Backbone and ligand atoms as CSV (ligand in chain L), in Angstrom:
chain,resi,resn,atom,element,x,y,z
A,1,MET,N,N,17.869,4.334,16.790
A,1,MET,CA,C,16.548,4.876,16.432
A,1,MET,C,C,15.497,3.781,16.574
A,2,ASP,N,N,14.450,4.034,17.348
A,2,ASP,CA,C,13.454,2.983,17.504
A,2,ASP,C,C,12.396,3.085,16.397
A,3,LEU,N,N,11.547,2.071,16.372
A,3,LEU,CA,C,10.584,1.942,15.291
A,3,LEU,C,C,9.630,3.139,15.230
A,4,LYS,N,N,9.378,3.733,16.384
A,4,LYS,CA,C,8.425,4.837,16.440
A,4,LYS,C,C,8.975,6.107,15.753
A,5,ASP,N,N,10.248,6.401,16.018
A,5,ASP,CA,C,10.881,7.535,15.343
A,5,ASP,C,C,10.961,7.287,13.851
A,6,LEU,N,N,11.323,6.053,13.521
A,6,LEU,CA,C,11.454,5.665,12.127
A,6,LEU,C,C,10.107,5.798,11.421
A,7,TYR,N,N,9.062,5.399,12.122
A,7,TYR,CA,C,7.700,5.507,11.594
A,7,TYR,C,C,7.419,6.940,11.189
A,8,GLN,N,N,7.654,7.879,12.110
A,8,GLN,CA,C,7.417,9.296,11.813
A,8,GLN,C,C,8.228,9.749,10.604
A,9,ASP,N,N,9.516,9.415,10.601
A,9,ASP,CA,C,10.405,9.855,9.525
A,9,ASP,C,C,9.965,9.340,8.172
A,10,VAL,N,N,9.633,8.047,8.124
A,10,VAL,CA,C,9.273,7.425,6.854
A,10,VAL,C,C,7.940,7.981,6.347
A,11,ILE,N,N,6.979,8.136,7.250
A,11,ILE,CA,C,5.673,8.681,6.849
A,11,ILE,C,C,5.833,10.106,6.303
A,12,VAL,N,N,6.584,10.919,7.016
A,12,VAL,CA,C,6.783,12.309,6.587
A,12,VAL,C,C,7.486,12.359,5.231
A,13,ASP,N,N,8.534,11.563,5.091
A,13,ASP,CA,C,9.305,11.542,3.858
A,13,ASP,C,C,8.464,11.100,2.666
A,14,HIS,N,N,7.757,9.988,2.823
A,14,HIS,CA,C,6.990,9.450,1.694
A,14,HIS,C,C,5.729,10.262,1.408
A,15,ASN,N,N,5.242,10.988,2.402
A,15,ASN,CA,C,4.096,11.860,2.154
A,15,ASN,C,C,4.555,13.118,1.420
A,16,ARG,N,N,5.707,13.616,1.779
A,16,ARG,CA,C,6.224,14.841,1.166
A,16,ARG,C,C,6.639,14.588,-0.280
A,17,SER,N,N,7.290,13.465,-0.515
A,17,SER,CA,C,7.691,13.147,-1.895
A,17,SER,C,C,7.349,11.701,-2.209
A,18,PRO,N,N,6.074,11.464,-2.510
A,18,PRO,CA,C,5.635,10.088,-2.782
A,18,PRO,C,C,6.341,9.493,-4.001
A,19,ARG,N,N,6.736,8.222,-3.874
A,19,ARG,CA,C,7.387,7.528,-4.998
A,19,ARG,C,C,6.305,6.980,-5.930
A,20,ASN,N,N,6.633,6.954,-7.204
A,20,ASN,CA,C,5.716,6.395,-8.217
A,20,ASN,C,C,4.348,7.085,-8.205
A,21,PHE,N,N,4.362,8.373,-7.926
A,21,PHE,CA,C,3.119,9.145,-7.909
A,21,PHE,C,C,2.905,9.714,-9.306
A,22,ARG,N,N,2.258,8.936,-10.144
A,22,ARG,CA,C,2.048,9.320,-11.540
A,22,ARG,C,C,1.046,8.366,-12.148
A,23,ARG,N,N,0.579,8.734,-13.331
A,23,ARG,CA,C,-0.333,7.899,-14.061
A,23,ARG,C,C,0.474,7.071,-15.059
A,24,ILE,N,N,0.092,5.807,-15.249
A,24,ILE,CA,C,0.711,5.004,-16.307
A,24,ILE,C,C,-0.276,4.996,-17.469
A,25,ALA,N,N,0.109,5.663,-18.555
A,25,ALA,CA,C,-0.828,5.863,-19.669
A,25,ALA,C,C,-1.277,4.525,-20.264
A,26,ASP,N,N,-0.362,3.563,-20.379
A,26,ASP,CA,C,-0.716,2.284,-20.999
A,26,ASP,C,C,-0.796,1.168,-19.956
A,27,ALA,N,N,-1.381,1.506,-18.809
A,27,ALA,CA,C,-1.509,0.523,-17.723
A,27,ALA,C,C,-2.329,-0.687,-18.181
A,28,SER,N,N,-1.928,-1.873,-17.707
A,28,SER,CA,C,-2.718,-3.080,-17.982
A,28,SER,C,C,-4.022,-3.037,-17.208
A,29,ARG,N,N,-3.948,-2.516,-15.993
A,29,ARG,CA,C,-5.124,-2.458,-15.130
A,29,ARG,C,C,-5.065,-1.191,-14.279
A,30,THR,N,N,-6.237,-0.642,-14.004
A,30,THR,CA,C,-6.315,0.463,-13.046
A,30,THR,C,C,-7.496,0.190,-12.122
A,31,LEU,N,N,-7.403,0.690,-10.919
A,31,LEU,CA,C,-8.518,0.529,-9.987
A,31,LEU,C,C,-8.482,1.661,-8.969
A,32,GLU,N,N,-9.678,2.135,-8.613
A,32,GLU,CA,C,-9.776,3.176,-7.593
A,32,GLU,C,C,-10.065,2.550,-6.234
A,33,GLY,N,N,-9.542,3.179,-5.218
A,33,GLY,CA,C,-9.836,2.768,-3.845
A,33,GLY,C,C,-10.264,3.977,-3.039
A,34,PHE,N,N,-11.128,3.745,-2.067
A,34,PHE,CA,C,-11.669,4.844,-1.283
A,34,PHE,C,C,-11.825,4.402,0.172
A,35,ASN,N,N,-11.376,5.234,1.067
A,35,ASN,CA,C,-11.562,4.988,2.492
A,35,ASN,C,C,-12.457,6.087,3.063
A,36,PRO,N,N,-13.766,5.828,3.131
A,36,PRO,CA,C,-14.705,6.878,3.536
A,36,PRO,C,C,-14.507,7.363,4.971
A,37,LEU,N,N,-13.893,6.541,5.809
A,37,LEU,CA,C,-13.676,6.947,7.198
A,37,LEU,C,C,-12.789,8.184,7.293
A,38,CYS,N,N,-11.873,8.296,6.343
A,38,CYS,CA,C,-10.888,9.380,6.418
A,38,CYS,C,C,-10.966,10.278,5.181
A,39,GLY,N,N,-11.543,9.740,4.104
A,39,GLY,CA,C,-11.610,10.499,2.854
A,39,GLY,C,C,-10.433,10.246,1.924
A,40,ASP,N,N,-9.673,9.193,2.189
A,40,ASP,CA,C,-8.531,8.856,1.329
A,40,ASP,C,C,-9.024,8.268,0.015
A,41,LYS,N,N,-8.449,8.764,-1.078
A,41,LYS,CA,C,-8.794,8.258,-2.411
A,41,LYS,C,C,-7.514,7.974,-3.158
A,42,LEU,N,N,-7.504,6.861,-3.871
A,42,LEU,CA,C,-6.350,6.636,-4.730
A,42,LEU,C,C,-6.761,5.866,-5.972
A,43,THR,N,N,-5.991,6.061,-7.013
A,43,THR,CA,C,-6.125,5.255,-8.219
A,43,THR,C,C,-4.803,4.544,-8.422
A,44,LEU,N,N,-4.900,3.241,-8.578
A,44,LEU,CA,C,-3.706,2.420,-8.745
A,44,LEU,C,C,-3.558,2.065,-10.222
A,45,TYR,N,N,-2.352,2.216,-10.739
A,45,TYR,CA,C,-2.046,1.837,-12.130
A,45,TYR,C,C,-1.041,0.707,-12.091
A,46,LEU,N,N,-1.345,-0.339,-12.840
A,46,LEU,CA,C,-0.499,-1.518,-12.786
A,46,LEU,C,C,-0.194,-1.985,-14.203
A,47,LYS,N,N,1.060,-2.264,-14.427
A,47,LYS,CA,C,1.449,-2.781,-15.722
A,47,LYS,C,C,2.016,-4.181,-15.537
A,48,LEU,N,N,1.451,-5.121,-16.285
A,48,LEU,CA,C,1.886,-6.505,-16.181
A,48,LEU,C,C,2.721,-6.895,-17.382
A,49,ASP,N,N,3.798,-7.605,-17.095
A,49,ASP,CA,C,4.611,-8.185,-18.148
A,49,ASP,C,C,4.614,-9.681,-17.870
A,50,GLY,N,N,3.682,-10.396,-18.504
A,50,GLY,CA,C,3.472,-11.799,-18.152
A,50,GLY,C,C,2.944,-11.866,-16.734
A,51,ASP,N,N,3.686,-12.517,-15.857
A,51,ASP,CA,C,3.264,-12.686,-14.477
A,51,ASP,C,C,3.953,-11.669,-13.559
A,52,ARG,N,N,4.703,-10.768,-14.162
A,52,ARG,CA,C,5.476,-9.824,-13.363
A,52,ARG,C,C,4.858,-8.433,-13.419
A,53,ILE,N,N,4.856,-7.773,-12.265
A,53,ILE,CA,C,4.359,-6.403,-12.192
A,53,ILE,C,C,5.522,-5.492,-12.578
A,54,SER,N,N,5.560,-5.121,-13.846
A,54,SER,CA,C,6.726,-4.383,-14.325
A,54,SER,C,C,6.659,-2.917,-13.925
A,55,ASP,N,N,5.448,-2.413,-13.688
A,55,ASP,CA,C,5.341,-1.032,-13.227
A,55,ASP,C,C,4.094,-0.898,-12.358
A,56,LEU,N,N,4.185,-0.046,-11.368
A,56,LEU,CA,C,3.078,0.162,-10.432
A,56,LEU,C,C,3.149,1.604,-9.955
A,57,SER,N,N,2.033,2.300,-10.043
A,57,SER,CA,C,2.033,3.699,-9.631
A,57,SER,C,C,0.671,4.066,-9.083
A,58,PHE,N,N,0.585,5.261,-8.512
A,58,PHE,CA,C,-0.705,5.699,-7.985
A,58,PHE,C,C,-0.839,7.208,-8.076
A,59,GLU,N,N,-2.092,7.632,-8.042
A,59,GLU,CA,C,-2.426,9.041,-7.908
A,59,GLU,C,C,-3.537,9.124,-6.887
A,60,GLY,N,N,-3.753,10.296,-6.349
A,60,GLY,CA,C,-4.856,10.438,-5.420
A,60,GLY,C,C,-4.563,11.466,-4.366
A,61,SER,N,N,-5.472,11.527,-3.404
A,61,SER,CA,C,-5.281,12.458,-2.307
A,61,SER,C,C,-5.767,11.797,-1.035
A,62,GLY,N,N,-5.100,12.097,0.034
A,62,GLY,CA,C,-5.495,11.506,1.302
A,62,GLY,C,C,-4.559,11.963,2.392
A,63,CYS,N,N,-4.721,11.348,3.545
A,63,CYS,CA,C,-3.888,11.730,4.683
A,63,CYS,C,C,-2.466,11.209,4.477
A,64,ALA,N,N,-1.576,11.665,5.324
A,64,ALA,CA,C,-0.160,11.307,5.206
A,64,ALA,C,C,0.048,9.796,5.236
A,65,ILE,N,N,-0.690,9.106,6.078
A,65,ILE,CA,C,-0.495,7.656,6.206
A,65,ILE,C,C,-0.906,6.940,4.922
A,66,SER,N,N,-2.032,7.353,4.335
A,66,SER,CA,C,-2.495,6.673,3.119
A,66,SER,C,C,-1.533,6.914,1.956
A,67,VAL,N,N,-1.032,8.127,1.850
A,67,VAL,CA,C,-0.100,8.445,0.757
A,67,VAL,C,C,1.228,7.726,0.965
A,68,ALA,N,N,1.736,7.764,2.197
A,68,ALA,CA,C,3.018,7.121,2.477
A,68,ALA,C,C,2.925,5.609,2.295
A,69,SER,N,N,1.802,5.028,2.709
A,69,SER,CA,C,1.635,3.589,2.578
A,69,SER,C,C,1.620,3.180,1.103
A,70,ALA,N,N,0.908,3.947,0.273
A,70,ALA,CA,C,0.852,3.640,-1.158
A,70,ALA,C,C,2.225,3.828,-1.802
A,71,SER,N,N,2.923,4.860,-1.379
A,71,SER,CA,C,4.259,5.116,-1.902
A,71,SER,C,C,5.205,3.959,-1.581
A,72,LEU,N,N,5.183,3.535,-0.326
A,72,LEU,CA,C,6.019,2.408,0.105
A,72,LEU,C,C,5.639,1.129,-0.638
A,73,MET,N,N,4.344,0.946,-0.833
A,73,MET,CA,C,3.870,-0.265,-1.500
A,73,MET,C,C,4.362,-0.320,-2.949
A,74,THR,N,N,4.203,0.778,-3.674
A,74,THR,CA,C,4.612,0.757,-5.087
A,74,THR,C,C,6.112,0.525,-5.195
A,75,GLU,N,N,6.866,1.146,-4.286
A,75,GLU,CA,C,8.313,0.992,-4.284
A,75,GLU,C,C,8.694,-0.470,-4.094
A,76,ARG,N,N,7.965,-1.128,-3.200
A,76,ARG,CA,C,8.305,-2.495,-2.829
A,76,ARG,C,C,7.798,-3.531,-3.832
A,77,VAL,N,N,6.619,-3.304,-4.386
A,77,VAL,CA,C,5.962,-4.330,-5.197
A,77,VAL,C,C,6.424,-4.299,-6.667
A,78,LYS,N,N,6.874,-3.140,-7.099
A,78,LYS,CA,C,7.323,-3.009,-8.487
A,78,LYS,C,C,8.418,-4.029,-8.794
A,79,GLY,N,N,8.232,-4.799,-9.870
A,79,GLY,CA,C,9.217,-5.794,-10.254
A,79,GLY,C,C,8.942,-7.184,-9.679
A,80,LYS,N,N,7.990,-7.252,-8.743
A,80,LYS,CA,C,7.645,-8.553,-8.151
A,80,LYS,C,C,6.638,-9.292,-9.045
A,81,THR,N,N,6.543,-10.606,-8.819
A,81,THR,CA,C,5.515,-11.362,-9.518
A,81,THR,C,C,4.181,-11.163,-8.790
A,82,VAL,N,N,3.103,-11.524,-9.471
A,82,VAL,CA,C,1.770,-11.416,-8.876
A,82,VAL,C,C,1.715,-12.227,-7.583
A,83,ARG,N,N,2.291,-13.411,-7.627
A,83,ARG,CA,C,2.295,-14.279,-6.445
A,83,ARG,C,C,3.061,-13.657,-5.278
A,84,GLU,N,N,4.204,-13.066,-5.574
A,84,GLU,CA,C,4.988,-12.404,-4.522
A,84,GLU,C,C,4.217,-11.213,-3.933
A,85,ALA,N,N,3.513,-10.497,-4.809
A,85,ALA,CA,C,2.730,-9.339,-4.351
A,85,ALA,C,C,1.603,-9.789,-3.432
A,86,GLU,N,N,0.969,-10.906,-3.779
A,86,GLU,CA,C,-0.127,-11.409,-2.952
A,86,GLU,C,C,0.392,-11.890,-1.598
A,87,HIS,N,N,1.577,-12.463,-1.620
A,87,HIS,CA,C,2.207,-12.905,-0.377
A,87,HIS,C,C,2.515,-11.698,0.517
A,88,LEU,N,N,3.001,-10.620,-0.095
A,88,LEU,CA,C,3.277,-9.396,0.660
A,88,LEU,C,C,1.997,-8.803,1.239
A,89,PHE,N,N,0.912,-8.876,0.458
A,89,PHE,CA,C,-0.376,-8.396,0.967
A,89,PHE,C,C,-0.723,-9.118,2.267
A,90,ASP,N,N,-0.584,-10.445,2.243
A,90,ASP,CA,C,-0.923,-11.237,3.436
A,90,ASP,C,C,-0.072,-10.820,4.638
A,91,ARG,N,N,1.202,-10.628,4.398
A,91,ARG,CA,C,2.105,-10.241,5.482
A,91,ARG,C,C,1.749,-8.860,6.024
A,92,MET,N,N,1.454,-7.930,5.095
A,92,MET,CA,C,1.114,-6.576,5.524
A,92,MET,C,C,-0.211,-6.557,6.259
A,93,HIS,N,N,-1.150,-7.359,5.779
A,93,HIS,CA,C,-2.449,-7.418,6.420
A,93,HIS,C,C,-2.299,-7.917,7.861
A,94,ASP,N,N,-1.478,-8.933,8.029
A,94,ASP,CA,C,-1.197,-9.442,9.381
A,94,ASP,C,C,-0.530,-8.368,10.231
A,95,LEU,N,N,0.447,-7.721,9.653
A,95,LEU,CA,C,1.216,-6.714,10.381
A,95,LEU,C,C,0.308,-5.587,10.882
A,96,LEU,N,N,-0.634,-5.178,10.033
A,96,LEU,CA,C,-1.437,-3.998,10.349
A,96,LEU,C,C,-2.679,-4.315,11.163
A,97,THR,N,N,-3.134,-5.555,11.108
A,97,THR,CA,C,-4.411,-5.837,11.756
A,97,THR,C,C,-4.320,-6.814,12.923
A,98,ARG,N,N,-3.191,-7.477,13.060
A,98,ARG,CA,C,-3.093,-8.432,14.164
A,98,ARG,C,C,-2.100,-7.953,15.192
A,99,ASP,N,N,-2.355,-8.373,16.409
A,99,ASP,CA,C,-1.489,-7.954,17.491
A,99,ASP,C,C,-0.303,-8.907,17.594
A,100,ASN,N,N,0.498,-8.922,16.576
A,100,ASN,CA,C,1.621,-9.864,16.544
A,100,ASN,C,C,2.938,-9.106,16.681
A,101,VAL,N,N,3.110,-8.507,17.849
A,101,VAL,CA,C,4.294,-7.675,18.057
A,101,VAL,C,C,5.601,-8.446,17.934
A,102,ASN,N,N,5.510,-9.749,18.048
A,102,ASN,CA,C,6.741,-10.532,17.952
A,102,ASN,C,C,6.990,-11.091,16.552
A,103,ALA,N,N,6.167,-10.654,15.623
A,103,ALA,CA,C,6.327,-11.150,14.264
A,103,ALA,C,C,7.704,-10.776,13.727
A,104,ASP,N,N,8.172,-11.568,12.804
A,104,ASP,CA,C,9.471,-11.306,12.194
A,104,ASP,C,C,9.312,-10.193,11.160
A,105,LEU,N,N,9.822,-9.017,11.496
A,105,LEU,CA,C,9.648,-7.855,10.623
A,105,LEU,C,C,10.724,-7.761,9.548
A,106,GLU,N,N,11.774,-8.527,9.737
A,106,GLU,CA,C,12.932,-8.434,8.856
A,106,GLU,C,C,12.588,-8.494,7.358
A,107,PRO,N,N,11.794,-9.516,6.935
A,107,PRO,CA,C,11.543,-9.636,5.494
A,107,PRO,C,C,10.756,-8.458,4.921
A,108,LEU,N,N,10.093,-7.699,5.768
A,108,LEU,CA,C,9.279,-6.593,5.274
A,108,LEU,C,C,10.097,-5.335,5.018
A,109,GLY,N,N,11.290,-5.293,5.560
A,109,GLY,CA,C,12.133,-4.127,5.345
A,109,GLY,C,C,11.448,-2.856,5.816
A,110,LYS,N,N,11.503,-1.838,4.967
A,110,LYS,CA,C,10.965,-0.532,5.323
A,110,LYS,C,C,9.464,-0.566,5.597
A,111,LEU,N,N,8.777,-1.524,4.985
A,111,LEU,CA,C,7.326,-1.622,5.198
A,111,LEU,C,C,6.989,-1.860,6.665
A,112,ALA,N,N,7.930,-2.431,7.398
A,112,ALA,CA,C,7.687,-2.772,8.797
A,112,ALA,C,C,7.380,-1.541,9.643
A,113,VAL,N,N,7.860,-0.377,9.228
A,113,VAL,CA,C,7.607,0.819,10.044
A,113,VAL,C,C,6.116,1.127,10.120
A,114,LEU,N,N,5.356,0.637,9.142
A,114,LEU,CA,C,3.917,0.896,9.156
A,114,LEU,C,C,3.219,0.207,10.327
A,115,SER,N,N,3.924,-0.726,10.972
A,115,SER,CA,C,3.325,-1.366,12.147
A,115,SER,C,C,3.004,-0.319,13.216
A,116,GLY,N,N,3.666,0.838,13.161
A,116,GLY,CA,C,3.402,1.922,14.107
A,116,GLY,C,C,1.964,2.394,14.068
A,117,VAL,N,N,1.289,2.150,12.951
A,117,VAL,CA,C,-0.080,2.620,12.785
A,117,VAL,C,C,-1.048,1.877,13.713
A,118,ARG,N,N,-0.627,0.705,14.193
A,118,ARG,CA,C,-1.511,-0.059,15.084
A,118,ARG,C,C,-1.810,0.679,16.375
A,119,GLU,N,N,-0.970,1.652,16.703
A,119,GLU,CA,C,-1.245,2.447,17.901
A,119,GLU,C,C,-2.393,3.427,17.681
A,120,TYR,N,N,-2.789,3.571,16.427
A,120,TYR,CA,C,-3.899,4.470,16.087
A,120,TYR,C,C,-4.933,3.682,15.282
A,121,PRO,N,N,-5.770,2.897,15.983
A,121,PRO,CA,C,-6.668,1.963,15.293
A,121,PRO,C,C,-7.528,2.612,14.212
A,122,SER,N,N,-7.901,3.884,14.408
A,122,SER,CA,C,-8.759,4.530,13.414
A,122,SER,C,C,-8.014,4.795,12.114
A,123,ARG,N,N,-6.690,4.679,12.134
A,123,ARG,CA,C,-5.916,4.968,10.923
A,123,ARG,C,C,-5.473,3.712,10.179
A,124,VAL,N,N,-5.811,2.551,10.723
A,124,VAL,CA,C,-5.347,1.317,10.085
A,124,VAL,C,C,-5.856,1.214,8.645
A,125,LYS,N,N,-7.095,1.631,8.426
A,125,LYS,CA,C,-7.657,1.553,7.075
A,125,LYS,C,C,-6.980,2.515,6.104
A,126,CYS,N,N,-6.408,3.579,6.643
A,126,CYS,CA,C,-5.636,4.495,5.798
A,126,CYS,C,C,-4.431,3.757,5.212
A,127,ALA,N,N,-3.820,2.922,6.050
A,127,ALA,CA,C,-2.619,2.196,5.633
A,127,ALA,C,C,-2.942,0.978,4.776
A,128,THR,N,N,-4.118,0.363,5.014
A,128,THR,CA,C,-4.432,-0.864,4.275
A,128,THR,C,C,-5.140,-0.586,2.945
A,129,LEU,N,N,-5.650,0.634,2.754
A,129,LEU,CA,C,-6.406,0.942,1.534
A,129,LEU,C,C,-5.660,0.544,0.256
A,130,CYS,N,N,-4.421,0.979,0.133
A,130,CYS,CA,C,-3.674,0.699,-1.101
A,130,CYS,C,C,-3.460,-0.798,-1.285
A,131,TRP,N,N,-3.259,-1.505,-0.175
A,131,TRP,CA,C,-3.024,-2.948,-0.258
A,131,TRP,C,C,-4.285,-3.688,-0.689
A,132,HIS,N,N,-5.435,-3.278,-0.163
A,132,HIS,CA,C,-6.687,-3.901,-0.584
A,132,HIS,C,C,-6.966,-3.611,-2.058
A,133,THR,N,N,-6.630,-2.412,-2.464
A,133,THR,CA,C,-6.837,-2.049,-3.872
A,133,THR,C,C,-5.930,-2.895,-4.761
A,134,LEU,N,N,-4.696,-3.081,-4.326
A,134,LEU,CA,C,-3.759,-3.914,-5.090
A,134,LEU,C,C,-4.262,-5.350,-5.189
A,135,LYS,N,N,-4.673,-5.892,-4.068
A,135,LYS,CA,C,-5.134,-7.285,-4.062
A,135,LYS,C,C,-6.320,-7.468,-5.014
A,136,ASN,N,N,-7.221,-6.502,-4.972
A,136,ASN,CA,C,-8.399,-6.566,-5.831
A,136,ASN,C,C,-8.057,-6.472,-7.309
A,137,VAL,N,N,-7.159,-5.581,-7.634
A,137,VAL,CA,C,-6.836,-5.393,-9.047
A,137,VAL,C,C,-6.064,-6.604,-9.575
A,138,LEU,N,N,-5.369,-7.301,-8.689
A,138,LEU,CA,C,-4.643,-8.507,-9.108
A,138,LEU,C,C,-5.592,-9.682,-9.281
A,139,GLU,N,N,-6.544,-9.805,-8.346
A,139,GLU,CA,C,-7.386,-10.993,-8.358
A,139,GLU,C,C,-8.620,-10.858,-9.230
A,140,HIS,N,N,-9.149,-9.657,-9.277
A,140,HIS,CA,C,-10.407,-9.465,-9.998
A,140,HIS,C,C,-10.339,-8.252,-10.906
A,141,PRO,N,N,-9.608,-8.346,-11.998
A,141,PRO,CA,C,-9.550,-7.205,-12.901
A,141,PRO,C,C,-10.962,-6.840,-13.360
A,142,GLY,N,N,-11.244,-5.558,-13.423
A,142,GLY,CA,C,-12.558,-5.133,-13.881
A,142,GLY,C,C,-13.562,-4.979,-12.773
A,143,ASN,N,N,-13.112,-5.118,-11.529
A,143,ASN,CA,C,-14.009,-4.934,-10.384
A,143,ASN,C,C,-14.408,-3.476,-10.211
A,144,PRO,N,N,-15.527,-3.259,-9.534
A,144,PRO,CA,C,-15.846,-1.879,-9.147
A,144,PRO,C,C,-14.839,-1.362,-8.134
A,145,PRO,N,N,-14.793,-0.037,-7.936
A,145,PRO,CA,C,-13.826,0.537,-7.004
A,145,PRO,C,C,-13.897,-0.086,-5.621
A,146,VAL,N,N,-12.756,-0.111,-4.951
A,146,VAL,CA,C,-12.653,-0.695,-3.627
A,146,VAL,C,C,-13.028,0.345,-2.580
A,147,SER,N,N,-13.828,-0.081,-1.619
A,147,SER,CA,C,-14.084,0.768,-0.471
A,147,SER,C,C,-13.729,-0.015,0.772
A,148,THR,N,N,-13.104,0.643,1.731
A,148,THR,CA,C,-12.701,-0.051,2.956
A,148,THR,C,C,-13.906,-0.313,3.859
A,149,GLU,N,N,-15.053,0.284,3.526
A,149,GLU,CA,C,-16.258,0.047,4.348
A,149,GLU,C,C,-16.890,-1.278,3.976
L,1,ZN,ZN,ZN,-6.437,8.462,5.997
């Protein structure tokens, strides 16, 4: 199975049944993100236990790519430290925005399938929205909502 088929499968699966799609009532931090180009909206809920992200979830509505990307992100980032999450942001940002087809995808695991989105430049912001929202909520708690514009 090549990356392109896998891309379709993973997007469809995570859009149909998004992981961690819920509100965290006692979240340490929450932040909204908006991608006006497509109309994707999400609210990220994050629970911190010291330096560790003990829980991460989201709610919202958007296209399949935005929902699947947020679902994959919460699945992957939950349980990581803030530093590890920021490192993943950098890797994902490179993966989605740079033409680095020879990059080592191995450490990204399932997240690597999102590289398929580079074939549709207008959808890149759909995939990066949740990551930008995460980075913002980690670095600047209390910020206004994130917009990809
Ligand atoms: Zn979208």
